[in-house]
N, C-alpha and C positions, 0 to 999 in steps of 0.2 A: 560807492559802487557795490552792487550785490555780488555774491559769489558767482552766480550764473553769468552776469555781465563780465566779470573779470575773466572767467574761464574762456569766454568767447574772445576777449581781447588777447588772451594767452595763445589760443589757437591761431588767430590772425598774425600775431607776432612771429610764431614759428613758421607759418607759411611764408611770410615776407622774408624771413631769415634763411629760407631754404632748408630748414630742419625737418624735412618731410618724413624721414625715417623715424625720428623721435615723435613727430606729431601723431603717427599711427598708434603709438603706445600711450599717449597722454590720457585718453578717456579712462583706461583701466588704472593708470597710475593715480589719477585724481580720485577715482572711486575708492581705491585701496587706502590711499593716504588720508582720506577724509571720511573713513568708514565710521558711522555713528555707533555701531555696535562695538567697535574696538576702542573708541575714544568717547567715554561717557560725557565729558565736559564740552564736546563739540557744539551741541545745540546752544549752550550758554554763550560761548564765544561768538558764534554766528549771530545770535540775537543781539549781543552787545554792539558788534560792528554795524549791524543793520539799523540800530537806533542812533548812531552818530548824527549830529545835526546837519541839515543842509547848509552848505557853505556859501558865502558871498562869491560872486563871480570873480572879483578881484582879490588876489592874495599874493603875498610875497614868499617865495620858497628859496631857501638856501641849502644847497647840497654840497657846497665847496668850503664849508667851515666845520670846525670840530663838532658842533652841535647841529644835527640835521633839524632845520627850523622852518616853521611856517607861521607867518603873520597873517592871520585870517580875519581879524577884526570881529571875532565872535562877541555876541552879547554876553553879559554876566551870567545869564541863565544857561546859555549854551556852553559857556566855559565850564560851569559847575557840572553840567550834564556830561560833557565830554570827559572831564577828569574822572568822574565816577565810572563811566563805561570803560575807559581805558584801564582803570584799576581792576576791572573784572578779568582782564587778560593777563594779570600778573601771575608768576614773576616775570619781570622784564630783565633780561640778562645782557643784551647788547645794545649799546647806544653811546651817547645820550641823544635825546630828542627834545624838541620844544614846540608846542603849539600855543601861540600867544604867550600867556604867562604860566602855562602848564609845562613844567620841566620834568621830564621823565628821567630820573637819575637812576640809571641802570646798574646792575651788579658790576659789570665790566666797564671800565673806561676804554671802550673800543677805539676812541679817537687817539689814545696814546699809542695803541698798536699801529694804527694807520700812520701816525707821525713817524714811527720808526721804519715802516715798510716803504712808504710812498717815495722817499728820495732815491730809492734803489731800483725803481721800476722803469721799464721802457715806458715812454709816454702813453697814457691810456686813451688819448683822443683818437677816435675812429676805430677802436679795437672792439672785438667781440670777446666777451669775458664770461667764464664759468666760475662761480664761487661755491665751492663744495663745503657743506656744513656751515653755511652762511648765516645761521641763526635767523633772526627776524628781518634780515636784509640791510642792516645798517651799512655794512661795507659796500653792498650793492648800490645804495644811494650815493655813497661817496665816489664810487666808480663812475656813475652817471654825472656827478658833479665835476669829474675830471675829464668829461667829454667822450666817454665810451659810447659806441654805437649800439651796443647790446650788452646787458648784464643779466645772466640767468643764475639765480640763486637756487641751489638745491639743498634741502634739509628735511629729514623725515618727520620733524615735529609739527603736528597740526596746530599747536599753540602758536608757534612761530609764524605759521602760515596766516593765522588770523591777526597776529600783531602786524605782519607785513600789510595785510589788507586794510587794517585800521590806519596805518601811516599813509598808505596809498590814497585813502579817502581824503586825507588832508593835503597831501602833496599833489595829487592829481595824476592823470594818466599820461602826461606828456613825457616824463623821463622814461627811457627804454629799459626799465628794470622789471623782471618777472621772477616769479617764485613757483617752483614745482616741489610738492611735498614728498620727495623721494631721497634716497641716498645715492652715492656714486654708483653702486652696483646696479641701479636701475637706469642709468644713463646708457644709451646704446653703445656697444663697443665699436671701436675703430672709427669714431666720428672724424677725427683729424680736422676739426672745424675751428676751434677757438684759438684766438691769438694769445690769450693769457688765461691761465687757470690758477685759481687760488685754492689752497687747502690749508686752513688755519685752525688748529685745535682739533684735528681729526685723526691723524696718523696713529697716535698712541691708543686710540680706541679700536684699532683694526687688529684682528687676530693674525692677519698676514700683511704686514706693512709693505712687503715687496710687491704683492699683488695690487695694493693700493697705488703704489708709485707707477706700476705698469698701466693701470687703468687711467691714472691722471695723464700719463704720456699719450695714451691713445685718444684722449679728447682734444689734444693739441695738433695744430697743423705743424708740419716740419718747420723748425726754426721758432716755434712758439715758446712762450715763456711760462715757467712754473714758479709760483710763489708758495713756498712751503714753510709753515710755522708749526712747531710741535714741542712737546716736553722733551728735554734732553738731560743728560748727566755729564759731569765733567770727566774727561779721560781721552784716550787716544782712539785710533780707528778700530780697535778691537774691544772697546768698552761698551757694554750693554747691560742694562738692568731690566730684569723681568720681575716685577713685584709679586707678592703673594696674592691673596684674595682681594686686597684693596690697596689703593695708593691714594693718599690724601682723602680717604674715605670714599673714593670712587671705586665701584666694583668692576668696571670694564676697562681697566688700563692693562695693556699687554707688554709693550716693549718701549723702553726709553733708551735710545742709543746716545752716544756722545755726538757732538756736532761733526766730529771727524768721521765717525762711523756712518752717520747719515749722509755725509758728502760721498763716501764710498758707495753706499747703496744707490744713490742717485746716478752716479756714473755707470754702475753696473746695469741700471735700468734704462739706459739710453739717453741720458742727459749729459750735456757738456757745459763748460763755462760755469761750473757750480761754485757759488760764492756764499759764504756765511756772512750775512750783512748785519746781523744783530744777534747778541746772545746775552742773557742775564737773568737774574732771579725775578720771579713775579712778586711785586710789592703788595703790601696790605692796602695801599692807596689805590692800586689799579683794580683789584678784585675785592669787593667788600659787600656786606649787607647794606641795603638802603630801604627807604620807605616803599620803593617799587619792587624790592626783592628782599623779603623779610626772613628768608630761611638762612640756614647756616652758610657761611662763605669761608674764604681762605683762612681767616684768623682761627676758625674752629677746626681747621684741618691740620694745623701745625702743633707741634709739641709745645705746650705753654712754658716749659722750662728751657727749651732750646728751639727757637723759631727757625733754625737752619735745618731742622728735621721735621718730617711729617709725624702725625700721631702714631704711625706704624713703625717709625724709626728710619724711614728712607730719607734720602736727600730732599729738601724742600723743592717745590716746583721751580724749575729753571727752563726757560724757553729760548729757542733759537729760530731765526728766520733764514732760510736759504732761498736764493734766486738762481735758477738754472735755465738752460735753453735746450729744447728738444733737438736731437740730431736730425 
């Protein structure tokens, strides 16, 4: 599917969903999010997706397994061509994916996160879901596999947008998953529309985490469910780490609360039934360099003499998942 055709499908999906207030902003958001003057690699990514082979009419798609998979029955030549073109979209950070025998081994084992989160969610069947900072859409596809009526992925990365379109080319247009290349700040305020909102791996990048929580709340209908995953530190409800210029070599990390402090923040921001459903360190098996993501990864961000600390001397990455309900 071409970019133009996908955007038409996106508009129709928003009309059908009744998201007319957001629909009015979509043309400008798409123009800014896919601005070729801002993102010099955009033409290459678009060209790569446009060259993906025509697919057989019959193919088997699996969205309810750890690996989002498509058995398309491609010819040997088309498999080689597809692998080369998908490689042009690297680095691939969230997955895993498989198209026939092409296994996209991504930096993150996002399926492990899904395994930890999924047992604690309200059933996703029939729900309208917003996935904030959803990367290339891996979790959006899993939401569709769990029966969601609509999954809207927002992430400002144009590379992730084209990775999403590449996978949509193979998966097809039937699953109700859509991608808008914006951040949460561009989602219209006061929507009160979604049944479930996910924010996983975003909060620690926000200069104002409280404003982020309030914005997440305002996307939810009353009684809707928040799924929040972020970096934390060990401690009580008063514990908070604000790193220096970098944390694990990331320059844009602001606040790492304890899980207890994060629970307190959520309650102050209008959530109830706040539960910490998972907490633990990030392992070197879950985040690592691969053939599809050849840059530095977690191992390079830790003190080689003490892997419980980052190279800057901070506690090594530890993540918590909270589930809460909007009042």
